[in-house]
C-alpha positions in Angstrom: -6.4 -11.4 50.6 -7.6 -14.6 49.1 -4.1 -15.9 48.8 -1.0 -14.7 50.7 2.1 -13.9 48.8 3.9 -16.9 50.4 1.3 -19.2 49.0 0.2 -18.3 45.4 3.7 -18.1 43.9 4.3 -21.8 45.0 1.4 -23.0 42.8 0.9 -23.0 39.1 -2.6 -21.7 38.2 -3.2 -24.4 35.6 -2.4 -27.3 38.2 -4.6 -28.8 40.9 -3.8 -28.0 44.5 -1.9 -31.4 44.8 0.0 -30.6 41.5 -0.8 -33.9 39.9 -3.3 -33.0 37.5 -4.0 -30.1 35.0 -6.7 -27.7 35.9 -8.7 -26.9 32.9 -9.4 -23.1 32.4 -12.9 -22.0 31.5 -12.6 -18.3 31.2 -15.7 -16.2 31.1 -16.0 -13.9 28.2 -17.1 -10.3 29.0 -17.4 -8.1 25.9 -16.3 -4.8 27.4 -14.7 -1.8 25.6 -11.2 -3.2 25.5 -12.5 -6.6 24.3 -14.0 -4.9 21.3 -10.9 -2.9 20.5 -8.9 -6.2 20.9 -11.3 -7.9 18.6 -10.9 -5.2 15.9 -7.0 -5.5 16.1 -7.2 -9.3 16.0 -9.4 -9.4 12.8 -7.0 -7.1 11.2 -4.0 -9.4 12.0 -6.1 -12.5 11.0 -6.6 -10.8 7.7 -3.0 -9.9 7.3 -1.8 -13.4 8.3 -4.0 -15.2 5.9 -3.5 -12.9 2.9 0.3 -12.0 3.2 1.7 -15.2 1.5 -0.8 -14.7 -1.4 -0.3 -10.9 -2.1 2.2 -10.3 -4.8 4.6 -7.3 -4.9 6.9 -7.1 -7.8 6.0 -10.7 -8.7 7.1 -12.0 -5.2 4.9 -12.7 -2.0 4.5 -10.0 0.5 6.3 -12.3 3.0 8.3 -15.5 2.2 10.5 -17.4 4.7 11.8 -20.2 2.5 14.5 -21.7 4.6 15.1 -24.7 2.3 15.9 -22.6 -0.6 17.4 -19.9 1.5 15.3 -17.2 -0.1 13.5 -14.6 2.1 11.0 -12.0 0.8 9.7 -9.0 2.8 7.3 -6.5 1.0 8.5 -7.7 -2.4 12.3 -7.4 -1.7 14.3 -10.6 -2.1 17.1 -11.5 0.4 19.5 -14.2 -0.4 22.2 -15.9 1.8 24.5 -13.2 0.7 22.4 -10.8 2.5 22.6 -12.6 5.8 24.1 -9.6 7.5 20.9 -7.7 6.8 18.8 -10.7 8.3 21.1 -10.7 11.4 20.9 -7.0 11.8 17.0 -7.2 11.4 16.8 -9.9 14.0 18.9 -7.7 16.3 16.5 -4.7 15.8 13.5 -7.0 16.5 15.1 -8.2 19.9 15.9 -4.6 20.9 12.4 -3.6 19.9 10.9 -6.3 21.9 13.0 -5.4 24.9 12.2 -1.7 24.6 8.4 -2.5 24.1 8.4 -4.9 27.1 10.2 -2.4 29.4 7.5 0.3 28.6 4.4 -1.9 28.1 5.0 -5.3 29.6 3.7 -8.2 27.8 0.9 -6.5 25.9 2.1 -8.0 22.5 1.0 -11.4 23.8 -2.5 -10.4 24.6 -3.1 -8.2 21.5 -0.9 -9.3 18.6 0.5 -12.9 19.2 -1.0 -15.3 16.8 -1.4 -17.9 19.4 -3.6 -15.6 21.5 -5.5 -14.3 18.4 -6.4 -17.6 17.0 -7.2 -19.1 20.5 -9.4 -16.3 21.8 -10.9 -14.9 18.7 -11.4 -18.1 16.7 -11.3 -21.4 18.7 -12.7 -20.0 21.9 -15.7 -18.4 20.0 -16.5 -21.6 18.3 -16.4 -23.5 21.5 -18.8 -21.0 23.2 -21.0 -21.3 20.1 -21.3 -25.0 20.3 -21.0 -25.8 24.0 -22.3 -22.6 25.7 -20.7 -20.3 28.2 -18.0 -21.2 30.7 -20.4 -22.6 33.2 -22.1 -24.9 30.5 -18.8 -26.1 29.2 -17.7 -27.1 32.7 -20.8 -28.8 33.5 -20.7 -30.8 30.2 -17.1 -31.9 30.8 -18.1 -33.2 34.2 -21.2 -34.9 33.1 -21.2 -38.5 31.7 -21.1 -39.2 28.0 -24.5 -38.9 26.2 -25.5 -38.6 22.7 -25.8 -34.8 22.9 -22.4 -34.3 24.5 -20.8 -36.6 21.9 -22.5 -34.8 19.2 -21.3 -31.3 20.3 -17.7 -32.6 21.0 -17.5 -34.2 17.6 -18.7 -31.1 15.8 -16.3 -28.8 17.9 -13.3 -30.8 17.3 -14.1 -31.4 13.6 -14.2 -27.6 13.2 -11.0 -27.3 15.2 -9.3 -29.6 13.0 -10.6 -28.1 9.7 -9.4 -24.6 10.9 -6.1 -26.2 11.9 -5.9 -27.6 8.5 -6.4 -24.1 6.9 -3.8 -22.5 9.2 -1.4 -25.3 8.2 -1.8 -24.6 4.5 -1.2 -20.8 5.1 1.7 -21.5 7.3 3.2 -23.7 4.5 2.7 -20.9 2.1 5.0 -18.8 4.2 7.7 -21.3 3.9 7.5 -22.6 0.4 5.4 -19.8 -1.4 1.7 -19.7 -2.4 2.5 -21.0 -6.0 4.2 -24.2 -4.6 1.3 -24.7 -2.2 -1.3 -24.4 -5.0 0.7 -27.1 -6.9 0.6 -29.4 -3.9 -3.1 -28.8 -3.6 -3.9 -29.3 -7.4 -1.6 -31.8 -8.5 -1.4 -35.7 -7.7 -0.4 -36.5 -4.2 2.4 -38.8 -5.5 4.2 -35.7 -7.1 4.3 -33.8 -3.8 4.3 -36.5 -1.1 6.6 -34.6 1.2 4.5 -31.4 1.0 1.3 -33.3 1.5 2.8 -35.0 4.7 3.9 -31.5 5.9 0.4 -30.1 5.6 -1.1 -32.9 7.7 1.7 -32.9 10.2 1.3 -29.1 10.8 -2.4 -29.6 11.0 -2.1 -32.1 13.8 0.3 -29.8 15.7 -1.9 -26.7 15.3 -5.0 -28.9 16.4 -3.2 -30.1 19.5 -2.0 -26.5 20.4 -5.5 -24.9 20.2 -7.5 -27.8 21.4 -5.3 -29.1 24.3 -2.2 -27.2 25.2 -3.9 -23.7 24.9 -2.6 -21.5 27.8 0.3 -23.8 28.4 1.9 -22.4 25.2 2.0 -19.1 26.9 2.9 -20.1 30.4 5.2 -23.1 29.8 6.5 -23.2 26.2 7.0 -19.5 25.2 10.1 -18.0 26.9 8.9 -14.4 26.4 7.0 -14.4 29.7 10.1 -15.2 31.7 11.8 -12.1 30.2 9.5 -9.9 32.2 11.3 -10.7 35.4 14.6 -9.1 34.0 13.0 -6.4 31.8 10.2 -4.9 33.8 10.7 -2.3 36.4 8.6 0.0 38.5 8.1 2.4 35.7 6.7 -0.2 33.3 3.1 0.2 32.3 1.3 -3.2 32.8 -2.2 -4.5 33.5 -2.0 -4.1 37.3 -4.4 -4.0 40.3 -4.4 -0.9 42.3 -3.9 -2.3 45.7 -3.7 1.2 47.4 -7.3 1.9 46.4 -8.7 -1.7 46.4 -7.4 -3.1 49.8 -8.8 -4.3 52.2 -11.3 -6.4 50.2 -14.6 -6.9 51.6 -17.9 -8.3 50.2 -20.8 -5.9 49.7 -23.5 -6.2 52.4 -26.6 -4.3 51.8 -27.2 -1.4 54.2 -23.7 -1.7 55.7 -21.2 1.0 55.6 -17.5 -0.1 55.9 -14.1 1.5 55.6 -12.8 -1.3 53.2 -11.4 -0.7 49.8 -13.0 -0.7 46.4 -12.5 -4.3 45.7 -15.5 -6.4 46.6 -13.7 -9.7 46.2 -16.3 -10.8 43.4 -13.4 -12.8 41.8 -14.7 -11.8 38.4 -11.1 -10.8 37.3 -10.0 -14.4 38.0 -12.9 -15.9 36.1 -12.1 -14.0 32.9 -8.5 -14.7 32.9 -7.4 -17.0 30.0 -4.5 -18.3 32.1 -6.4 -18.6 35.4 -4.3 -16.3 37.6 -5.5 -13.7 40.1 -4.2 -10.3 38.9 -4.6 -8.9 42.5 -1.5 -10.9 43.5 0.7 -8.6 41.5 2.8 -9.1 38.4 3.0 -12.8 37.3 4.7 -14.3 34.2 1.4 -16.0 33.3 -0.2 -12.7 32.6 -0.4 -12.0 28.9 -1.9 -8.4 29.4 -5.0 -9.4 27.4 -7.0 -6.8 29.5 -10.0 -9.2 30.1 -9.7 -8.4 33.8 -9.9 -4.7 33.2 -13.3 -5.0 31.3 -14.5 -7.4 34.1 -13.6 -4.9 36.9 -14.8 -1.9 35.1 -18.2 -3.5 34.8 -18.3 -4.4 38.4 -17.2 -0.7 39.5 -19.8 0.8 37.2 -22.5 -1.3 39.0 -21.4 -0.2 42.5 -20.9 3.4 41.5 -17.1 3.4 42.0 -14.5 5.0 39.8 -13.3 2.7 37.0 -9.8 1.3 36.4 -9.3 -0.3 39.8 -7.5 -2.7 37.4 -5.8 -0.9 34.6 -2.7 0.0 32.7 -0.6 1.3 35.5 3.0 1.2 36.7 4.1 0.2 40.2 5.3 3.7 40.8 2.0 5.2 39.7 0.1 3.0 42.2 2.4 3.4 45.0 3.3 7.1 44.8 0.5 8.4 42.5 3.0 9.8 40.1 2.5 9.7 36.3 4.7 7.7 33.9 8.1 9.2 33.1 10.7 8.1 30.6 13.6 6.4 32.5 17.3 6.3 31.4 16.8 2.6 30.4 14.1 3.6 27.9 16.3 6.3 26.5 19.2 3.9 26.2 17.2 1.2 24.4 15.5 3.8 22.2 18.7 5.4 21.1 20.2 1.9 20.3 17.0 1.1 18.3 17.1 4.2 16.3 20.8 3.7 15.4 20.2 0.2 14.4 17.2 1.1 12.3 19.1 3.9 10.5 22.0 1.5 9.8 19.6 -1.1 8.4 18.0 1.6 6.2 21.4 2.7 4.9 22.5 -0.9 4.1 19.2 -1.6 2.3 19.5 1.5 0.2 23.2 0.7 -0.6 22.4 -3.0 -1.3 23.3 -3.8 -4.9 21.2 -5.9 -7.3 24.1 -8.2 -8.1 26.8 -9.3 -5.6 30.1 -10.1 -7.3 32.9 -12.2 -5.7 36.3 -12.3 -7.6 39.1 -14.7 -6.9 42.4 -15.5 -8.6 42.2 -19.0 -10.1 43.5 -21.7 -7.8 47.2 -22.5 -8.2 48.1 -19.6 -10.5 50.3 -16.4 -10.0 51.0 -14.6 -13.3 51.9 -15.4 -16.9 54.4 -13.5 -18.9 53.5 -12.9 -22.5 56.5 -12.3 -24.7 54.5 -11.6 -27.9 53.2 -8.3 -26.7 55.4 -7.8 -23.6 52.4 -8.0 -21.2 51.5 -9.8 -18.1 48.3 -11.7 -17.3 46.4 -13.1 -14.2 43.7 -15.7 -14.4 40.5 -14.9 -12.4 37.2 -16.5 -11.7 34.2 -14.0 -10.8 30.9 -15.2 -9.4 27.9 -13.0 -9.8 24.7 -13.6 -7.7 21.4 -12.2 -9.0 19.3 -10.7 -6.1 16.6 -9.3 -8.3 13.4 -10.9 -9.6 14.5 -10.9 -13.4 17.1 -12.3 -15.6 20.1 -9.8 -15.9 22.3 -9.2 -18.9 25.7 -8.0 -18.0 29.2 -7.3 -19.1 32.3 -6.6 -17.0 34.2 -3.4 -17.7 37.8 -2.5 -16.2 37.8 0.9 -14.7 41.4 1.3 -15.9 41.8 2.0 -19.5 45.1 0.0 -19.7 43.5 -3.1 -18.4 42.3 -5.6 -20.9 40.1 -8.6 -20.5 40.4 -12.0 -22.3 37.5 -14.4 -21.6 38.0 -18.1 -21.1 34.3 -18.6 -20.4 31.9 -15.7 -21.1 28.2 -16.1 -20.1 26.2 -12.9 -20.7 23.2 -13.5 -18.4 22.5 -14.3 -14.8 19.2 -16.2 -14.1 16.6 -15.0 -11.7 17.7 -16.0 -8.2 20.8 -17.8 -9.6 24.5 -17.2 -10.0 27.0 -17.2 -12.9 30.7 -17.8 -13.0 33.0 -16.1 -15.4 36.6 -17.1 -16.1 38.9 -14.5 -17.7 42.5 -13.3 -18.0 43.3 -9.7 -16.9 46.1 -8.3 -19.1 48.4 -5.4 -18.4 51.4 -4.0 -20.3 54.5 -4.7 -18.4 55.9 -1.2 -18.8 53.2 0.4 -16.6 53.5 -2.0 -13.8 55.3 -0.3 -10.9 54.9 -2.8 -8.0 54.4 -6.5 -7.3 50.8 -6.2 -6.3 48.5 -3.7 -8.1 44.9 -2.8 -7.2 42.6 -3.2 -10.2 38.9 -2.3 -10.2 35.9 -3.3 -12.5 32.3 -2.3 -13.1 29.5 -4.8 -13.8 27.1 -3.2 -16.2 23.7 -4.0 -17.5 22.1 -1.8 -20.1 24.9 0.8 -19.3 23.7 1.0 -15.6 26.4 0.1 -12.9 25.1 -2.8 -10.9 28.1 -3.4 -8.9 31.8 -2.5 -8.4 34.5 -4.9 -7.4 38.2 -5.0 -7.2 41.1 -7.5 -6.9 44.9 -7.7 -6.6 47.0 -8.1 -9.9 50.3 -9.7 -9.4 53.3 -9.2 -11.8 57.1 -9.3 -11.7 58.9 -5.9 -11.2 60.9 -4.5 -14.2 64.6 -4.5 -13.5 
């Protein structure tokens, strides 16, 4: 082997042998079958990423993550802070899904669906190859002294990098504040939206540095997902792996010489195409993002030397070692069952979610009032209604018990879109029907004779002697 297990795990692939300098990665691009599939998936996600904030469903963006106003929109459905339990449950489902997906397929999300990988490999890397040439030409240019041609190409490349980063920054901001607000920032004077203007340029600089300088360091150093592999993967997980049983021992091809070596000819093409600079033949490594570039490279070599394909492929350790097919383990059944339960619970809660959430409390510092005039008891309450819909709601409060009367102190009749309204009112009960100190009373919130919410409170009254 080119590196022994005791050696390669002690060295980061993006550092020089002395560990003092960064080793710049110049991956070779081989447009094999999997690369074409990955390109199609990437273009779909790029289209979705750029269009989602601008597509309107029920008058709302397809996706909005407005943290400042605490407003979140998914597929046209608005979620407010009162729906935080749904957000927490959704986050838990996402985590369980990622765990389940990683247990089965490893880090394939990183190589095929992660925005960082999609933008770097399918946008910025292609621009770099178009301007500076292939990986060998890029390496020679970086090592060569500064000339007018080099300066021109570098200036053009980084100018395009920043322009695309600026575009990504605008779209990213649209996810946070909404497309309408973004258009206002773009079209109206800068002085009216100074904070938004600064945010756009700040995000542009961050994205530019990520895609022009940090690159694979985001995957290998910043992102914590790669480190999850060590605790989530097992011998049954299907990952991008080298079939060492078939490939070893490695030996270069010598014309006319017949050997008993494995299928791997040690061409190192799998290393040359790796965007994180690792050697997949050394086994599972946290730097591997399962982009499948090494599979395309190895298949191309195997086809040329008339050997079976998939020396490197989607395989599990058990499949390589024992030649047994993939089987569902108890761990997968466990995570799958938990995910199904959580998704069913989320679906139920979304279906049962009311358009208006009402909170009713007794007015501070009050108990009950005795009304001698009509021999009744009253309690003072304050109810707050939060509108979760995308329209203004007209409402009325109706008690479910026919003996309960309402006398309003403050009586608004509408709730603004995305807003809340407080209603102050007395609840009056005849003293002769009161049987205990605390009585449960319930109300319906109606809009156009439709019940939007039901809520209840406790009515306090003195007992009849």
